[in-house]
N, C-alpha and C positions, 0 to 999 in steps of 0.2 A: 379451704376458702380461699382462693386466692386473689390478693388486693393491688390493683396497678394504680400509678397516682401519674399522670400526664399534665405538663403545662405547658402553653406558649413562650415567647421570650421575654413577654414584659412579666414574666410572676418569677420573682426571683426565688427560687427553690432551694431548699440547703437539704443533705442527707436526713441532717438529724431533725427536720421538720417533719420531712416525709416519713420516716418511722414514727413519729411521734400520731402522726396523722391516719396512719395505717392500722396503729393501735387501737385508735378511739373509734376508728370504723369498722375494725374489727370485735371489738367489745360492744358495741350498738346493734350488732348485726348476728350477736352471737348466738342468740336462739334458732339462725335459722342457717347455722353450721353447717349442718349435715346437708343441707338441702340446696343452697350456691356452691356452686363450682368456681365462680369468678366477680368479683367487682373491679368493673373499670370507672375512673375518676378524671374528667377532663375539665380544668381549669383555665380561664381565659379572662386577661384583661380586655374587655371590648372597648375600653375607651381610652386605651395606650394607657403609659405611665404619664404623659403631660397632664392629662387628666386626671380627676377624679370622680367621686359622685356616690349616691347611695346605692347604686345598682352595677357599678364599674366591673365587679369581680360575676364572670358566670361560671358556674358548675353543673355539667352534666355529669350523672353518674349513672351507671347502666351494672343491672345486676343479674346474674346469667343461672337460674334456676336449673338443674339437673332436668332435664325432659322437658323443660318447658322453653316458650317462647319470653326471648330475654322482655327485662322490665327498665324503663328506664325515666328519671325526674331531671328536670332543668330548673335551677333557682338562678338568683342574682342577687348578691349581697355588696357592702361596702367593701370587707375586707376577705381575705382568703380563708381566715378561720370562720366569719360569720357565715360565708358561702359553704364550707363543708360541713359544719354544723347543720345549716338548715337542709342542708341536701341529706347528709345522713338522717336525719328527723323524719323527712318526707319520704326517703326512700325506704325506713324504716315503718311507718305508717300502711303505704302500698303494699309492700309484703305483707306486712301482719293480714292486712283485707283480704288478700289475696287464697293464703292460707286459710282465715276464717271462712271462707266463701268455699273453697274445696270440701273443710271439712262439716260442710252443713249438706255440699251436693251427694258426700258418700253414704251422709246418716240417711236422706233421702231417697238414696235408692234401695229400690227393695232388693233382698240377699236371696240368690237362686242356687 
């Protein structure tokens, strides 16, 4: 699974932070590792650096499962770390729901 982290010019991203975030995302989504081809992360400071706030950082995450349409989530938080944690958690739940539904559908199908 390839993990790409992108940010706008208002978010100071250092290579050590990016590697740490990639490791955290990979660990959280490890159970989907064989199924996911890529995860795209986009971080934006919606209020610019001059302003803060409880929802100043936007985290858009898009997971690309093999053979399926992309799955995306969009969360906002006060810091980059909070936005990534909430985004990863939300994406993990959404992917888990998709996997569970597909297993249920396969069990319901009559074998031919």
